[in-house]
TIMI-2910 file (N, C-alpha, C, CB; in pm, 1 decimal, decimal comma, always signed):
<rs>
+----------+----------+----------+----------+----------+----------+----------+----------+----------+----------+----------+----------+------+
!      n_x !      n_y !      n_z !     ca_x !     ca_y !     ca_z !      c_x !      c_y !      c_z !     cb_x !     cb_y !     cb_z ! resn !
+----------+----------+----------+----------+----------+----------+----------+----------+----------+----------+----------+----------+------+
!    +84,5 !   -117,4 !     +0,0 !     +0,0 !     +0,0 !     +0,0 !    +89,4 !   +124,2 !     +0,0 !    -96,3 !     -0,5 !   +122,3 !  Met !
!    +60,7 !   +214,8 !    -89,6 !   +134,2 !   +339,8 !    -97,3 !    +62,2 !   +445,6 !    -15,8 !   +150,8 !   +385,3 !   -243,7 !  Thr !
!   +136,3 !   +510,9 !    +70,2 !    +83,9 !   +621,0 !   +149,2 !   +166,5 !   +743,6 !   +113,4 !    +89,0 !   +590,2 !   +303,8 !  Ile !
!    +97,4 !   +853,5 !    +87,1 !   +164,8 !   +979,0 !    +56,7 !   +120,6 !  +1083,1 !   +158,2 !   +134,3 !  +1026,2 !    -88,7 !  Lys !
!   +213,5 !  +1170,5 !   +191,5 !   +179,5 !  +1283,5 !   +276,8 !   +229,8 !  +1410,9 !   +210,7 !   +239,9 !  +1266,9 !   +419,2 !  Ile !
!   +138,0 !  +1505,4 !   +190,1 !   +176,4 !  +1638,9 !   +146,3 !   +217,3 !  +1710,8 !   +274,0 !    +58,4 !  +1714,9 !    +68,1 !  Tyr !
!   +346,9 !  +1736,1 !   +285,3 !   +409,9 !  +1769,9 !   +412,0 !   +482,0 !  +1903,0 !   +405,2 !   +506,3 !  +1661,3 !   +453,0 !  His !
!   +473,3 !  +1976,9 !   +516,1 !   +553,7 !  +2096,7 !   +535,0 !   +630,1 !  +2075,6 !   +665,3 !   +464,7 !  +2228,9 !   +538,6 !  Asn !
!   +760,7 !  +2052,6 !   +658,7 !   +837,0 !  +2023,6 !   +779,8 !   +836,7 !  +2136,3 !   +882,2 !   +977,5 !  +1991,8 !   +743,2 !  Pro !
!   +798,7 !  +2256,4 !   +843,0 !   +794,9 !  +2368,6 !   +936,9 !   +662,4 !  +2374,8 !  +1012,8 !   +818,2 !  +2499,7 !   +862,6 !  Arg !
!   +566,3 !  +2290,5 !   +976,3 !   +433,4 !  +2291,0 !  +1037,8 !   +426,0 !  +2182,3 !  +1145,7 !   +322,7 !  +2269,2 !   +930,2 !  Cys !
!   +388,7 !  +2220,7 !  +1266,8 !   +384,5 !  +2124,1 !  +1376,7 !   +280,9 !  +2013,9 !  +1351,4 !   +353,3 !  +2195,7 !  +1508,4 !  Ser !
!   +164,4 !  +2048,4 !  +1297,9 !    +62,6 !  +1945,6 !  +1269,9 !   +111,9 !  +1848,4 !  +1163,5 !    -69,7 !  +2010,9 !  +1224,3 !  Lys !
!   +184,0 !  +1898,5 !  +1066,9 !   +238,8 !  +1813,0 !   +962,0 !   +343,4 !  +1718,1 !  +1020,8 !   +300,7 !  +1898,5 !   +848,8 !  Ser !
!   +431,1 !  +1770,8 !  +1105,7 !   +531,5 !  +1685,9 !  +1170,4 !   +465,7 !  +1581,4 !  +1260,0 !   +629,1 !  +1771,3 !  +1252,4 !  Arg !
!   +363,5 !  +1622,0 !  +1334,8 !   +293,1 !  +1528,1 !  +1422,8 !   +223,9 !  +1418,1 !  +1342,2 !   +190,2 !  +1602,7 !  +1509,1 !  Gln !
!   +165,4 !  +1455,3 !  +1229,5 !    +97,6 !  +1357,0 !  +1145,4 !   +197,2 !  +1257,9 !  +1088,1 !    +20,8 !  +1426,2 !  +1032,4 !  Thr !
!   +310,0 !  +1306,4 !  +1040,1 !   +413,4 !  +1218,5 !   +987,3 !   +461,9 !  +1123,2 !  +1096,3 !   +531,0 !  +1300,6 !   +930,9 !  Leu !
!   +486,0 !  +1174,9 !  +1214,3 !   +530,9 !  +1090,7 !  +1325,6 !   +426,1 !   +984,8 !  +1359,2 !   +561,0 !  +1176,9 !  +1449,8 !  Gln !
!   +300,4 !  +1021,9 !  +1360,1 !   +192,3 !   +927,8 !  +1389,4 !   +186,5 !   +816,5 !  +1284,2 !    +57,4 !  +1001,7 !  +1396,0 !  Leu !
!   +202,3 !   +853,5 !  +1158,1 !   +204,7 !   +752,4 !  +1051,7 !   +318,7 !   +654,4 !  +1074,4 !   +218,6 !   +818,9 !   +913,2 !  Leu !
!   +436,0 !   +707,6 !  +1103,2 !   +553,3 !   +622,6 !  +1124,5 !   +536,5 !   +534,1 !  +1247,6 !   +679,1 !   +708,4 !  +1138,8 !  Glu !
!   +476,6 !   +588,2 !  +1352,8 !   +451,7 !   +508,9 !  +1473,5 !   +354,3 !   +394,4 !  +1447,3 !   +397,6 !   +598,0 !  +1584,7 !  Glu !
!   +271,2 !   +410,1 !  +1344,4 !   +174,5 !   +306,9 !  +1307,8 !   +226,7 !   +217,6 !  +1195,9 !    +43,1 !   +370,8 !  +1265,7 !  Asn !
!   +358,7 !   +219,9 !  +1175,0 !   +422,3 !   +129,1 !  +1080,7 !   +421,0 !   +172,6 !   +935,3 !   +358,4 !     -0,7 !  +1090,3 !  Gly !
!   +372,1 !   +291,1 !   +908,4 !   +368,2 !   +339,7 !   +770,7 !   +502,1 !   +402,9 !   +733,5 !   +253,5 !   +441,5 !   +752,0 !  Ala !
!   +538,1 !   +386,0 !   +609,1 !   +655,4 !   +452,8 !   +553,8 !   +608,6 !   +536,2 !   +435,3 !   +766,7 !   +349,6 !   +511,2 !  Gln !
!   +549,7 !   +651,2 !   +465,0 !   +487,7 !   +729,4 !   +358,6 !   +588,6 !   +794,2 !   +264,2 !   +400,8 !   +835,6 !   +418,6 !  Pro !
!   +543,0 !   +812,8 !   +142,9 !   +617,4 !   +896,1 !    +48,2 !   +592,2 !  +1040,2 !    +91,9 !   +572,6 !   +870,5 !   -103,9 !  Glu !
!   +698,5 !  +1111,4 !   +119,7 !   +686,1 !  +1248,4 !   +168,7 !   +698,7 !  +1344,8 !    +51,8 !   +793,1 !  +1278,9 !   +276,7 !  Ile !
!   +595,7 !  +1423,9 !    +33,2 !   +594,7 !  +1524,3 !    -72,4 !   +598,9 !  +1661,4 !     -5,9 !   +468,6 !  +1509,3 !   -165,3 !  Ile !
!   +712,8 !  +1726,6 !    -15,5 !   +723,8 !  +1862,1 !    +37,8 !   +663,2 !  +1956,2 !    -66,1 !   +874,1 !  +1900,4 !    +70,4 !  Glu !
!   +533,2 !  +1977,5 !    -50,2 !   +456,1 !  +2044,6 !   -155,0 !   +493,5 !  +2191,4 !   -175,2 !   +310,4 !  +2035,3 !   -122,9 !  Tyr !
!   +563,1 !  +2251,3 !    -78,8 !   +607,7 !  +2388,5 !   -101,5 !   +725,4 !  +2393,2 !   -198,6 !   +646,3 !  +2454,3 !    +30,8 !  Leu !
!   +803,0 !  +2284,0 !   -203,2 !   +914,8 !  +2273,4 !   -297,8 !   +870,1 !  +2210,8 !   -428,6 !  +1028,9 !  +2191,4 !   -237,3 !  Lys !
!   +777,0 !  +2116,2 !   -421,1 !   +727,4 !  +2043,8 !   -538,1 !   +575,3 !  +2048,2 !   -536,7 !   +779,0 !  +1896,1 !   -539,9 !  Asn !
!   +521,9 !  +2157,4 !   -586,2 !   +376,1 !  +2175,7 !   -585,5 !   +308,3 !  +2065,0 !   -665,7 !   +338,0 !  +2314,5 !   -643,2 !  Ala !
!   +189,0 !  +2025,0 !   -622,0 !   +117,3 !  +1923,5 !   -698,9 !    +77,2 !  +1978,8 !   -835,3 !     -7,3 !  +1874,9 !   -621,9 !  Pro !
!    +54,3 !  +1888,2 !   -927,7 !     +2,2 !  +1929,7 !  -1058,1 !   -146,1 !  +1962,3 !  -1042,3 !    +24,1 !  +1818,1 !  -1166,6 !  Ser !
!   -202,0 !  +2024,3 !  -1142,7 !   -344,4 !  +2056,5 !  -1138,5 !   -426,4 !  +1927,9 !  -1125,5 !   -386,5 !  +2135,4 !  -1265,2 !  Lys !
!   -387,5 !  +1826,1 !  -1198,0 !   -458,7 !  +1697,7 !  -1192,0 !   -449,6 !  +1637,9 !  -1051,7 !   -401,2 !  +1598,7 !  -1296,0 !  Lys !
!   -330,9 !  +1643,6 !   -990,0 !   -313,5 !  +1589,5 !   -854,5 !   -398,5 !  +1666,6 !   -753,5 !   -164,8 !  +1594,5 !   -813,2 !  Glu !
!   -396,4 !  +1798,9 !   -763,1 !   -472,5 !  +1880,1 !   -668,6 !   -622,2 !  +1855,4 !   -685,6 !   -440,3 !  +2029,5 !   -687,4 !  Leu !
!   -667,9 !  +1846,4 !   -808,1 !   -810,4 !  +1819,3 !   -831,2 !   -848,7 !  +1680,9 !   -780,3 !   -844,0 !  +1831,3 !   -980,8 !  Glu !
!   -759,0 !  +1585,1 !   -793,3 !   -784,3 !  +1450,9 !   -740,4 !   -796,0 !  +1454,8 !   -588,5 !   -672,4 !  +1353,6 !   -782,8 !  Ser !
!   -706,4 !  +1527,0 !   -522,7 !   -711,7 !  +1540,5 !   -376,9 !   -843,2 !  +1605,0 !   -334,2 !   -592,1 !  +1623,7 !   -325,6 !  Val !
!   -883,2 !  +1710,0 !   -403,6 !  -1010,3 !  +1776,3 !   -372,4 !  -1127,1 !  +1678,8 !   -384,3 !  -1032,6 !  +1896,8 !   -465,7 !  Leu !
!  -1125,4 !  +1597,8 !   -490,6 !  -1232,9 !  +1499,8 !   -508,9 !  -1232,1 !  +1395,9 !   -397,7 !  -1219,7 !  +1430,7 !   -645,0 !  Asn !
!  -1114,4 !  +1345,9 !   -361,9 !  -1105,4 !  +1245,5 !   -255,7 !  -1151,1 !  +1302,1 !   -121,4 !   -962,0 !  +1193,2 !   -244,3 !  Leu !
!  -1121,0 !  +1427,7 !    -96,3 !  -1161,4 !  +1491,6 !    +28,2 !  -1306,5 !  +1539,3 !    +24,3 !  -1069,9 !  +1608,2 !    +58,3 !  Leu !
!  -1362,6 !  +1543,0 !    -96,5 !  -1497,9 !  +1594,4 !   -117,8 !  -1509,3 !  +1739,3 !    -67,3 !  -1601,7 !  +1504,1 !    -46,4 !  Asn !
!  -1408,2 !  +1818,8 !   -105,4 !  -1403,4 !  +1958,4 !    -65,6 !  -1398,7 !  +2048,6 !   -188,9 !  -1281,8 !  +1984,4 !    +25,0 !  Leu !
!  -1447,2 !  +2169,0 !   -172,0 !  -1429,3 !  +2269,9 !   -275,9 !  -1289,7 !  +2328,1 !   -258,9 !  -1539,9 !  +2382,0 !   -268,0 !  Ser !
!  -1236,8 !  +2391,4 !   -363,1 !  -1103,6 !  +2451,5 !   -349,8 !  -1094,8 !  +2549,3 !   -232,3 !  -1066,2 !  +2523,3 !   -478,5 !  Pro !
!  -1197,1 !  +2629,8 !   -213,9 !  -1194,1 !  +2728,3 !   -104,6 !  -1184,7 !  +2658,7 !    +31,9 !  -1320,1 !  +2818,3 !   -109,7 !  Arg !
!  -1248,7 !  +2542,6 !    +44,7 !  -1246,6 !  +2469,9 !   +171,9 !  -1108,9 !  +2412,0 !   +204,2 !  -1349,0 !  +2358,3 !   +169,1 !  Asp !
!  -1022,4 !  +2400,4 !   +104,4 !   -888,1 !  +2346,2 !   +125,6 !   -783,1 !  +2456,3 !   +139,1 !   -850,8 !  +2253,7 !    +10,9 !  Leu !
!   -828,5 !  +2580,9 !   +137,7 !   -734,1 !  +2692,9 !   +141,6 !   -708,9 !  +2740,7 !   +283,7 !   -785,7 !  +2808,3 !    +57,1 !  Met !
!   -586,0 !  +2782,0 !   +305,4 !   -545,5 !  +2841,8 !   +432,7 !   -577,5 !  +2991,0 !   +424,9 !   -391,8 !  +2817,0 !   +462,7 !  Arg !
!   -690,1 !  +3027,0 !   +482,4 !   -741,6 !  +3163,1 !   +468,4 !   -664,7 !  +3266,1 !   +551,6 !   -886,9 !  +3166,1 !   +507,3 !  Lys !
!   -583,0 !  +3221,5 !   +643,2 !   -505,4 !  +3313,6 !   +725,6 !   -373,6 !  +3356,1 !   +662,3 !   -478,1 !  +3251,1 !   +858,3 !  Gly !
!   -340,9 !  +3296,9 !   +548,6 !   -214,3 !  +3332,4 !   +482,0 !   -223,1 !  +3472,4 !   +421,5 !   -179,5 !  +3228,9 !   +371,8 !  Glu !
!   -113,6 !  +3544,3 !   +430,3 !   -106,2 !  +3680,6 !   +376,2 !   -146,1 !  +3685,5 !   +229,0 !    +34,9 !  +3736,3 !   +393,2 !  Arg !
!    -99,2 !  +3587,7 !   +152,4 !   -126,9 !  +3586,1 !     +7,6 !   -276,6 !  +3569,1 !    -21,0 !    -47,7 !  +3472,7 !    -60,5 !  Ile !
!   -348,9 !  +3502,2 !    +68,0 !   -494,1 !  +3487,0 !    +52,1 !   -560,2 !  +3625,0 !    +50,6 !   -553,8 !  +3398,7 !   +166,5 !  Tyr !
!   -516,8 !  +3708,8 !   +143,6 !   -572,5 !  +3843,9 !   +151,9 !   -525,3 !  +3929,7 !    +34,7 !   -533,3 !  +3910,1 !   +285,0 !  Lys !
!   -396,0 !  +3920,3 !     +1,4 !   -340,2 !  +4002,0 !   -106,8 !   -407,7 !  +3973,7 !   -240,2 !   -190,5 !  +3977,8 !   -119,2 !  Glu !
!   -441,3 !  +3847,1 !   -264,2 !   -504,8 !  +3809,0 !   -390,7 !   -656,3 !  +3820,0 !   -385,3 !   -465,7 !  +3667,7 !   -427,7 !  Leu !
!   -708,4 !  +3866,8 !   -272,7 !   -853,0 !  +3881,7 !   -252,0 !   -927,8 !  +3751,7 !   -285,3 !   -907,4 !  +3997,5 !   -338,2 !  Asn !
!   -875,9 !  +3641,6 !   -233,2 !   -934,4 !  +3511,0 !   -263,9 !  -1066,0 !  +3486,0 !   -190,8 !   -836,3 !  +3401,9 !   -229,4 !  Leu !
!  -1104,3 !  +3576,4 !   -101,9 !  -1235,3 !  +3562,9 !    -37,0 !  -1348,7 !  +3605,1 !   -131,0 !  -1239,8 !  +3647,1 !    +91,8 !  Lys !
!  -1314,2 !  +3663,5 !   -243,5 !  -1412,7 !  +3708,1 !   -342,1 !  -1497,9 !  +3589,6 !   -386,6 !  -1342,9 !  +3774,0 !   -464,2 !  Asp !
!  -1627,0 !  +3593,0 !   -355,7 !  -1716,6 !  +3480,5 !   -385,5 !  -1741,2 !  +3462,7 !   -535,5 !  -1849,5 !  +3500,3 !   -314,5 !  Val !
!  -1703,3 !  +3561,5 !   -614,7 !  -1721,6 !  +3550,3 !   -759,5 !  -1609,5 !  +3473,7 !   -829,0 !  -1732,3 !  +3687,3 !   -819,5 !  Asp !
!  -1504,3 !  +3439,8 !   -754,9 !  -1395,0 !  +3361,9 !   -814,5 !  -1442,4 !  +3219,4 !   -840,4 !  -1269,5 !  +3361,8 !   -722,0 !  Leu !
!  -1404,3 !  +3165,6 !   -953,9 !  -1442,7 !  +3028,7 !   -989,0 !  -1353,2 !  +2927,8 !   -917,6 !  -1435,2 !  +3007,8 !  -1141,5 !  Ser !
!  -1399,2 !  +2803,3 !   -913,9 !  -1315,9 !  +2697,3 !   -857,2 !  -1184,6 !  +2686,7 !   -932,3 !  -1389,6 !  +2562,9 !   -860,4 !  Asn !
!  -1188,2 !  +2703,1 !  -1062,6 !  -1064,7 !  +2695,9 !  -1141,5 !   -967,7 !  +2806,5 !  -1101,3 !  -1096,2 !  +2705,6 !  -1291,6 !  Glu !
!  -1018,6 !  +2926,6 !  -1079,4 !   -932,6 !  +3036,6 !  -1036,2 !   -871,9 !  +3007,4 !   -899,0 !  -1011,9 !  +3168,2 !  -1032,2 !  Gln !
!   -948,8 !  +2947,1 !   -809,3 !   -898,0 !  +2913,9 !   -676,5 !   -792,9 !  +2803,4 !   -683,7 !  -1012,8 !  +2871,4 !   -584,6 !  Leu !
!   -818,2 !  +2702,4 !   -766,7 !   -719,5 !  +2595,1 !   -785,8 !   -590,1 !  +2654,0 !   -841,9 !   -775,1 !  +2484,3 !   -881,1 !  Val !
!   -603,1 !  +2738,9 !   -941,3 !   -483,7 !  +2800,9 !  -1000,6 !   -406,9 !  +2883,8 !   -898,0 !   -523,1 !  +2889,2 !  -1119,6 !  Asn !
!   -478,8 !  +2952,2 !   -808,5 !   -412,0 !  +3030,3 !   -703,8 !   -332,5 !  +2937,6 !   -611,5 !   -515,7 !  +3112,1 !   -622,0 !  Ala !
!   -389,1 !  +2820,1 !   -579,8 !   -317,6 !  +2725,1 !   -493,8 !   -196,8 !  +2666,2 !   -565,1 !   -411,3 !  +2612,7 !   -448,7 !  Met !
!   -207,7 !  +2643,0 !   -693,9 !    -95,1 !  +2588,6 !   -770,0 !    +19,1 !  +2690,0 !   -778,5 !   -140,6 !  +2548,0 !   -911,3 !  Leu !
!    -16,4 !  +2816,6 !   -794,5 !    +84,5 !  +2921,9 !   -802,8 !   +140,4 !  +2959,7 !   -665,8 !    +25,7 !  +3044,5 !   -869,4 !  Glu !
!    +63,0 !  +2933,8 !   -560,4 !   +100,9 !  +2969,2 !   -423,3 !    +68,1 !  +2851,6 !   -331,8 !    +27,1 !  +3099,3 !   -375,8 !  Asn !
!   +147,8 !  +2745,2 !   -336,4 !   +112,5 !  +2624,1 !   -261,5 !   +101,5 !  +2643,7 !   -110,6 !   +213,4 !  +2518,3 !   -288,7 !  Pro !
!   +152,1 !  +2755,8 !    -58,3 !   +135,6 !  +2784,4 !    +84,2 !    -12,7 !  +2794,2 !   +119,6 !   +208,7 !  +2915,0 !   +122,3 !  Ile !
!    -96,8 !  +2816,9 !    +20,5 !   -241,3 !  +2827,9 !    +43,2 !   -308,1 !  +2693,0 !    +69,2 !   -306,8 !  +2894,0 !    -75,7 !  Leu !
!   -240,4 !  +2583,5 !    +36,7 !   -300,1 !  +2450,7 !    +51,3 !   -291,9 !  +2407,6 !   +197,4 !   -229,2 !  +2347,0 !    -40,7 !  Ile !
!   -406,8 !  +2368,4 !   +251,7 !   -410,2 !  +2318,2 !   +390,3 !   -320,3 !  +2197,4 !   +401,6 !   -555,1 !  +2282,2 !   +434,3 !  Glu !
!   -263,8 !  +2179,0 !   +518,5 !   -170,2 !  +2069,4 !   +540,0 !   -190,3 !  +2010,1 !   +677,0 !    -26,1 !  +2116,3 !   +523,2 !  Arg !
!   -140,7 !  +1892,1 !   +696,3 !    -92,8 !  +1796,2 !   +596,5 !   -210,2 !  +1719,7 !   +535,2 !     +8,2 !  +1697,6 !   +660,0 !  Pro !
!   -187,8 !  +1668,3 !   +417,5 !   -286,4 !  +1583,7 !   +350,1 !   -222,3 !  +1446,8 !   +332,8 !   -331,8 !  +1644,7 !   +211,1 !  Ile !
!   -294,7 !  +1344,2 !   +372,4 !   -246,1 !  +1207,5 !   +359,3 !   -336,4 !  +1133,8 !   +260,8 !   -242,5 !  +1134,9 !   +498,0 !  Val !
!   -272,4 !  +1060,9 !   +169,3 !   -343,6 !   +977,3 !    +72,3 !   -308,6 !   +831,9 !    +99,3 !   -307,6 !  +1017,1 !    -74,8 !  Leu !
!   -410,7 !   +746,8 !   +110,5 !   -389,9 !   +603,4 !   +132,8 !   -516,8 !   +528,6 !    +96,9 !   -349,2 !   +574,6 !   +279,9 !  Ala !
!   -501,3 !   +411,6 !    +39,1 !   -615,4 !   +324,9 !     +8,7 !   -724,0 !   +393,4 !    -74,6 !   -675,8 !   +274,6 !   +136,8 !  Asn !
!   -682,6 !   +478,4 !   -166,9 !   -779,2 !   +547,7 !   -251,4 !   -860,7 !   +652,2 !   -177,8 !   -871,2 !   +449,1 !   -313,3 !  Gly !
!   -812,4 !   +694,5 !    -60,9 !   -881,6 !   +794,3 !    +20,0 !   -783,7 !   +904,4 !    +57,2 !   -943,5 !   +730,2 !   +147,1 !  Lys !
!   -837,9 !  +1012,1 !   +111,6 !   -754,3 !  +1122,9 !   +156,6 !   -808,2 !  +1175,9 !   +288,5 !   -749,1 !  +1235,6 !    +50,2 !  Ala !
!   -719,1 !  +1233,0 !   +367,8 !   -757,7 !  +1295,5 !   +494,1 !   -661,4 !  +1409,2 !   +524,5 !   -759,0 !  +1191,8 !   +610,1 !  Ala !
!   -715,0 !  +1509,9 !   +590,0 !   -632,6 !  +1621,2 !   +637,0 !   -595,6 !  +1591,9 !   +781,6 !   -707,6 !  +1759,5 !   +623,5 !  Ile !
!   -470,3 !  +1606,6 !   +814,6 !   -421,0 !  +1576,0 !   +948,0 !   -445,4 !  +1685,8 !  +1049,4 !   -276,3 !  +1547,5 !   +941,7 !  Gly !
!   -567,2 !  +1726,6 !  +1061,9 !   -607,5 !  +1826,5 !  +1161,4 !   -734,3 !  +1777,5 !  +1226,8 !   -628,3 !  +1967,8 !  +1097,2 !  Arg !
!   -725,9 !  +1709,2 !  +1338,5 !   -606,9 !  +1673,2 !  +1413,5 !   -531,6 !  +1558,1 !  +1346,5 !   -644,3 !  +1635,6 !  +1556,3 !  Pro !
!   -406,8 !  +1537,1 !  +1382,6 !   -327,6 !  +1431,9 !  +1318,7 !   -394,5 !  +1294,3 !  +1320,1 !   -194,4 !  +1422,3 !  +1386,1 !  Pro !
!   -466,8 !  +1262,4 !  +1425,5 !   -530,3 !  +1131,0 !  +1438,4 !   -635,4 !  +1103,8 !  +1331,1 !   -593,7 !  +1118,5 !  +1574,2 !  Glu !
!   -685,2 !  +1207,6 !  +1267,3 !   -788,9 !  +1188,8 !  +1165,4 !   -737,2 !  +1107,3 !  +1046,2 !   -840,4 !  +1324,8 !  +1117,2 !  Ser !
!   -606,3 !  +1102,7 !  +1024,9 !   -553,5 !  +1026,3 !   +911,2 !   -557,1 !   +876,4 !   +935,9 !   -411,2 !  +1069,1 !   +880,9 !  Val !
!   -568,2 !   +835,6 !  +1061,2 !   -569,2 !   +692,7 !  +1092,6 !   -691,4 !   +622,7 !  +1032,9 !   -566,2 !   +672,0 !  +1244,1 !  Leu !
!   -798,7 !   +698,5 !  +1009,1 !   -921,7 !   +640,8 !   +953,1 !   -904,7 !   +586,4 !   +812,4 !  -1030,3 !   +743,8 !   +952,6 !  Asp !
!   -804,1 !   +634,4 !   +739,7 !   -788,9 !   +590,3 !   +600,8 !   -678,7 !   +485,6 !   +582,5 !   -759,8 !   +709,4 !   +512,9 !  Ile !
!   -611,0 !   +450,8 !   +690,8 !   -502,3 !   +351,5 !   +680,0 !   -558,2 !   +210,2 !   +673,1 !   -405,3 !   +363,7 !   +799,4 !  Leu !
+----------+----------+----------+----------+----------+----------+----------+----------+----------+----------+----------+----------+------+
</rs>
């Protein structure tokens, strides 16, 4: 079974989620998404697996969210996805993919449901 984690090593929740996976015997593929942003297809797949809209996966407290006025309700899902691809800091973290499912590690224990 392949397990992937979209990880930011500077984020405490991301580090805790990775540690929890490892403590449960998983050896996930670590994707440092700030260095290697997902492709549009990958991000759309994650959104579908999470059953979330692009806005629901965005970190609304980030400075760039405000600068780009991403709270504008007239923005399309495609525009929001493109904003996340261009500014991956906007993507909520960590995201774990396993068994054809996805979960956000907030709290970290929530990822155990998909293992």
